[in-house]
LUMGU-565345 format. One record per residue (C-alpha): x, y, z; residue number from 0. Coordinates in pm, 1 decimal. Example, Ala and Ser with C-alpha at 12.3 -4.5 7.8 and 13.67 -1.06 7.14 Angstrom:
2
PT|1230.0|-450.0|780.0|0
PT|1367.0|-106.0|714.0|1
***
This chain:
140
PT|1571.4|-5213.2|-341.6|0
PT|1481.9|-4942.9|-93.0|1
PT|1767.9|-4764.6|84.9|2
PT|1725.6|-4761.3|465.9|3
PT|1641.9|-4416.3|601.4|4
PT|1958.0|-4382.8|814.1|5
PT|2177.5|-4459.6|513.2|6
PT|1988.3|-4209.6|300.4|7
PT|2049.7|-3938.8|560.6|8
PT|2420.1|-4025.8|578.1|9
PT|2446.2|-4024.3|197.9|10
PT|2276.8|-3682.3|173.5|11
PT|2512.3|-3541.9|437.3|12
PT|2820.0|-3687.5|265.8|13
PT|2717.8|-3547.0|-71.6|14
PT|2671.5|-3200.6|78.3|15
PT|3020.6|-3221.4|232.8|16
PT|3199.1|-3312.4|-92.1|17
PT|3237.8|-2952.7|-221.3|18
PT|3395.6|-2844.0|107.2|19
PT|3633.0|-3139.6|106.9|20
PT|3728.5|-3065.7|-254.8|21
PT|3796.0|-2698.3|-176.9|22
PT|4001.1|-2789.9|129.4|23
PT|4201.0|-3034.7|-82.9|24
PT|4262.6|-2770.6|-350.5|25
PT|4371.1|-2519.6|-87.8|26
PT|4609.9|-2767.8|67.8|27
PT|4747.1|-2865.2|-274.9|28
PT|4812.6|-2496.0|-344.7|29
PT|4987.4|-2465.0|-7.5|30
PT|5209.2|-2763.7|-95.1|31
PT|5299.2|-2611.5|-431.0|32
PT|5347.6|-2243.9|-340.5|33
PT|5429.9|-2235.7|30.5|34
PT|5628.7|-2556.2|65.7|35
PT|5378.5|-2726.5|295.1|36
PT|5480.8|-3086.6|350.3|37
PT|5266.3|-3339.2|162.7|38
PT|5221.8|-3536.7|484.4|39
PT|5091.1|-3220.7|658.2|40
PT|4852.0|-3161.1|367.0|41
PT|4713.4|-3514.8|399.1|42
PT|4686.3|-3466.1|775.5|43
PT|4493.9|-3143.8|720.4|44
PT|4256.8|-3309.6|475.5|45
PT|4205.0|-3598.9|718.0|46
PT|4123.7|-3354.6|997.5|47
PT|3875.9|-3179.8|768.0|48
PT|3696.2|-3510.8|703.2|49
PT|3703.8|-3593.7|1077.3|50
PT|3546.5|-3254.4|1146.3|51
PT|3263.1|-3339.7|906.4|52
PT|3219.0|-3680.1|1071.2|53
PT|3208.9|-3523.1|1418.1|54
PT|2946.9|-3269.1|1305.4|55
PT|2711.5|-3530.8|1159.4|56
PT|2535.0|-3625.4|1485.6|57
PT|2473.2|-3257.2|1557.1|58
PT|2317.6|-3172.7|1220.6|59
PT|2163.8|-3507.1|1127.6|60
PT|1801.5|-3394.8|1158.2|61
PT|1854.5|-3121.1|900.8|62
PT|1931.0|-3387.1|639.6|63
PT|1631.4|-3610.7|709.5|64
PT|1379.0|-3603.0|423.7|65
PT|1020.3|-3494.3|474.3|66
PT|841.3|-3356.6|780.2|67
PT|1017.0|-3025.6|735.5|68
PT|927.5|-2687.7|602.2|69
PT|591.8|-2525.5|579.8|70
PT|421.0|-2846.1|456.0|71
PT|438.2|-2978.6|810.8|72
PT|197.5|-2703.3|921.4|73
PT|-102.5|-2841.0|728.6|74
PT|-355.9|-2958.9|986.5|75
PT|-204.6|-2758.3|1271.5|76
PT|-379.9|-2483.7|1466.1|77
PT|-283.5|-2123.4|1513.1|78
PT|-419.0|-1800.1|1656.0|79
PT|-528.0|-1506.4|1441.3|80
PT|-310.2|-1208.7|1536.2|81
PT|-547.0|-974.4|1352.8|82
PT|-881.3|-1016.3|1178.0|83
PT|-843.1|-1242.4|875.7|84
PT|-1084.8|-1113.9|615.9|85
PT|-962.2|-1234.0|367.9|86
PT|-592.6|-1194.6|464.3|87
PT|-404.0|-1148.2|788.3|88
PT|-142.5|-1291.9|1020.3|89
PT|-154.0|-1615.8|1218.7|90
PT|73.3|-1719.5|1506.0|91
PT|169.1|-2086.4|1521.1|92
PT|396.6|-2145.1|1816.8|93
PT|652.7|-1862.7|1819.0|94
PT|621.9|-1790.8|1445.0|95
PT|404.8|-1541.8|1256.6|96
PT|271.8|-1656.3|918.4|97
PT|87.0|-1469.8|646.0|98
PT|-255.5|-1629.4|607.6|99
PT|-563.1|-1610.8|389.1|100
PT|-905.5|-1760.7|432.2|101
PT|-1009.5|-2077.1|254.8|102
PT|-1287.5|-2040.0|-1.6|103
PT|-1630.1|-2007.1|166.4|104
PT|-1473.9|-1973.4|513.5|105
PT|-1615.8|-1714.3|751.8|106
PT|-1382.1|-1430.4|856.5|107
PT|-1171.4|-1502.3|1163.6|108
PT|-1158.2|-1238.3|1436.3|109
PT|-844.7|-1144.0|1627.1|110
PT|-768.8|-1418.2|1881.3|111
PT|-971.0|-1682.5|1696.3|112
PT|-831.6|-2031.1|1664.0|113
PT|-774.3|-2127.5|1299.8|114
PT|-674.0|-2451.0|1130.4|115
PT|-431.6|-2468.9|837.5|116
PT|-598.8|-2650.1|546.3|117
PT|-329.7|-2605.5|277.9|118
PT|-45.6|-2386.2|153.8|119
PT|-22.7|-2138.7|-130.9|120
PT|349.7|-2082.3|-158.9|121
PT|443.3|-1970.6|193.2|122
PT|96.8|-1832.1|267.7|123
PT|-118.5|-2047.5|493.7|124
PT|-474.6|-2108.2|380.8|125
PT|-681.8|-2128.0|699.1|126
PT|-1035.5|-2169.4|823.3|127
PT|-1173.6|-2067.3|1162.8|128
PT|-1198.5|-2348.9|1414.9|129
PT|-1493.0|-2196.6|1599.7|130
PT|-1326.6|-2120.2|1931.9|131
PT|-1117.5|-1837.8|2070.7|132
PT|-764.6|-1914.6|2186.6|133
PT|-825.7|-1788.0|2540.2|134
PT|-1109.6|-2040.0|2579.7|135
PT|-855.2|-2320.2|2541.7|136
PT|-612.2|-2204.5|2808.7|137
PT|-700.3|-2283.8|3170.7|138
PT|-737.9|-1968.7|3367.7|139
***
């Protein structure tokens, strides 16, 4: 049986919150033992901690969704060569700079050339020139 995506995201989030809840519980148990904190106040504190985690979930939900994240999402996207890539250089994709190297048998890419990401090698983008310059694509 396949788990629905929204439940998988909620489960991942809950599992990541368990260590924090456990530490908060241990801290509150220590406060009950050594500083005479009322048990009812300790339970209230732990409940507030869990409510805090529940309130944060809608804000951080996307970070717990599987796939479509990380550098793998860049394969197939286009970037602009910030310097000549022959065989290595830097490529700008959106606001980010990425280390890049040419694909095997690809022609060198000049500064300002549009390149396409064909695969990854660690966190280095393997690119090939797309045949146009970036300024040719922008209306001017």
